[in-house]
C-alpha positions, 0 to 999 in steps of 0.5 A, a space after each residue: 500499500 505505501 509503494 502504490 501511496 507513493 507511485 499515485 504522489 509521484 505521478 501527480 507531482 508532475 506541474 504539467 499534469 497538475 497544471 491540466 488537472 486544474 483546467 480540466 476541472 476548471 473548464 468543467 466547473 466554469 462551463 457548468 456555471 455556464 450551462 446552469 446559467 444559460 438554461 436560467 436565461 433560457 427559462 426567463 426567456 421562454 417564462 417572458 416570451 409565454 406572458 407576452 404571447 399570452 397577453 397578445 393572445 387575450 387582446 385578440 381574443 377580446 377582439 374576436 369576442 366581442 366581433 362576435 357579440 356586436 353581430 349577433 346583437 346587430 341580428 337580434 336588434 332588426 326585426 326580421 324573422 324567418 328564413 326568407 330572402 331579406 334575412 338571407 341578405 341581413 346574414 351575408 351583410 353582417 358576415 362580411 362586416 366582421 372578419 372573424 366570422 365564419 358564419 351567420 344563422 338564423 334557427 328556429 327548431 331543425 330549420 336554419 339558414 345562414 350567410 352560407 346557404 338557403 334554408 335547410 334541416 340541421 340537427 336540433 342544437 344541443 345544450 349550450 356549453 356556457 349559458 349566460 344571462 344574455 349569451 349562450 357558447 358552444 365550443 366545438 371539442 373535436 379535434 379534427 385538423 379542419 379551418 372549416 369547422 366552427 371552433 366557436 358559437 355564440 347565440 343569442 335568442 334565434 341568431 348564431 354566429 360562430 367563428 372557425 378554427 381557421 380564424 382562430 389560428 390566424 388569431 392566436 398562433 398556437 407553438 407547437 405542442 400548444 392548446 388553447 383551452 375555455 375553462 368552465 365551471 370555475 375550474 374544474 372543467 376544461 375544453 380545448 378550442 384549438 391544439 390538443 387535448 391538455 391533461 387538467 387539471 394542470 396542477 393538483 391545486 388548481 385553480 392557484 391561490 396567488 392569482 398570477 397570470 403565468 404558472 411555471 411548471 416543470 414540463 408545461 407553461 400555463 398561462 391564465 387570460 382573465 376575460 370580462 364574463 365570470 362565466 368563462 377563463 381562457 388559458 393558454 398551454 404549451 410545452 417548455 422549449 416549444 417556443 422559439 428560444 434565444 440565448 443572449 449574445 452574452 451567453 453565448 460568450 460564456 462557452 469560450 469564455 470559460 474555456 479561455 479563463 480555465 486555460 489561464 487558471 491552469 497556465 497560473 497553476 502551473 506557474 505557481 507550480 513552479 515557482 514553488 518548485 524552483 523555490 523548493 529547489 533553492 531551499 535544497 541548495 541553500 540547506 547544502 550550501 549553509 545559506 540557513 543561519 540560526 539568530 537567538 532572540 534573548 529571553 529576559 527574565 522581567 525583575 532582573 532583567 537576566 538572559 535565561 536563555 534565547 528562542 532559535 530563529 532560523 533566517 535565510 540569507 541569499 548570496 546576493 545578501 537579500 534576505 527571504 522571509 520566513 513566511 514564505 519559506 517555512 509553509 513552503 518547508 512544510 508542505 514539502 517535507 523539508 522542514 525535518 532538514 530545517 529542524 535538524 539543521 537548526 537543532 545541530 547548529 545550536 549546539 555546535 555554536 552554543 554547545 559550549 556556553 550551555 554546558 557552562 551554564 546549565 541554567 541557561 536554554 534554547 528553545 527551538 520550534 518544531 513543525 506539526 510533523 514533528 509534533 505528530 512523530 516521535 522522530 524529534 527525540 531521537 535526534 536530539 538525544 544523538 546530537 544531546 549526547 554527542 555535544 554532552 549538553 543536558 536535554 533540559 537545556 533544549 526546550 521545544 516550542 509547538 503552536 495551537 495549529 501544530 497540534 492537529 491531534 491532540 491525543 498523538 500531540 500528548 503521548 509525543 510530548 509527554 515523551 520529550 518531557 520524560 528525558 528533560 525537554 521542556 515544552 512552551 505553547 508558541 503563540 498561545 491564544 491564535 490557535 484552538 487549544 481550548 482549556 480543556 486540551 490545555 490541561 491535558 497536555 505536558 506544557 511548561 510554559 505558555 508564549 502569549 502571541 505579540 498581537 496580544 501585547 500590543 494590545 495592553 492598555 487600549 481600548 482594542 477588544 483583545 486588550 483582555 486577552 493577555 490578562 486572561 492567559 496569565 491568569 489561567 497559566 497561574 491556575 494551572 501552575 505554567 511559566 508565561 513568557 511574552 513576545 514581542 515587547 518593545 516598550 518599557 511600560 509593557 515590560 513593568 504592566 506585564 511584570 505587575 500582572 505576574 509575567 516573569 519573562 519576556 523577549 523583544 526589542 526592548 531588550 535585544 534584537 535577534 543576535 548572531 551566535 557571537 553576540 548571544 555568547 557575549 551577552 551571556 558570558 558578560 552579564 549585561 545587554 547587548 543592544 542587538 543590530 536587526 538581521 538586515 543590519 548585518 555584513 
């Protein structure tokens, strides 16, 4: 299994492959977003078109109904009755003056005459589909595609006028698969006037309570057209995506734009990988060429201002004299696994440079920072034991600092830290208060000292929201019988305030800047404070 993981890791540890995968993933994501945007836009366009078409249908259908009512009112008002030549002439005149009237008829029992022929025998008219106080309506329920069949008949008295399917088709221009229905009996029954029969009601709850004109269903659009008559309602139903849809020009640009953007993302990923690879390679060369150096940030007792130890800091000075910030190469080293080499280098350099000083000052200690990978594994204990034995330095003089963020698994970390304490090393929690180490966990961890982060020290004496964090950490540390070191002390007021709060130790530029090994030895051996210089000021 480890060999398989190593093979997979090696396979994916290729810049071009990772860049291609990033480009493909981003292309898929961007295209999916583009398709979703396009579909949403299409649905909005489809709904807008249906809404506009429904309003246009309603306007035209009102014209049809208006002409039918006007024609039958005119026939009812004239005095002629019976099927004589004068009546035929009157029927023809009414039909010619109206664009939408297909036939105007006079019906008396089984005898009828119309503008389309003389008197003839007909089947008695069935009961009207809608019986109003003034008008009667007959709706043709046949679905035969015959434009000369009457689709709608309106009657008053003994006069009946009708419009044909052809006339209505010219008016409404139904979309493919769409239907125009007349809804009766308060929405419980629907008769198709044009188009195929549709399932009715279109939803389980009909009519909808919200009273919207356009109802959007997953597979259909339903447009309700309120009419002037309370006896019926017109409804237009069309399948979704049956209307002529057009994508906005901007949406067409999303697809090639997504591919271009995905290519740019892949290129940026490639550049980032190559840059990190380049820095990783340079860091490896720096370790071999000795470009890394160790500086020492002294730790002082606040009462006596006596130096009791130092924190080992690693710096990378390039051959051209420029410095690379630890904030850049330390996270890179943690990601690439080079942090173990750096930790071993720092530990070895501390003992090489200060071994004699530590042997002569048994109360002096140097703290070394541990990365998460060494907190979660027992490796560093073995390395430290070998180096300490070689340089004849007591384990109590090498302390290890861990950050809260390095405590990935508290149970595993507790066992490894306890193993370090068991042989005499001190354990310090660095930058306490900036991570996620709760008091409950802290009580179970084998810890000797808490270091308060500089951000909380800077807030002391101010009205900042974090000004009360440092005193709280100090009280908590005292309750747990832990020592406290304040980081980043830069002025005398901070030192005095911290000392009054019960903090015994501190480090910062008030006392000394990071010192090289020679300056730190001079500080200890002469027993005085040395005005340190910034690392970037050193030759």
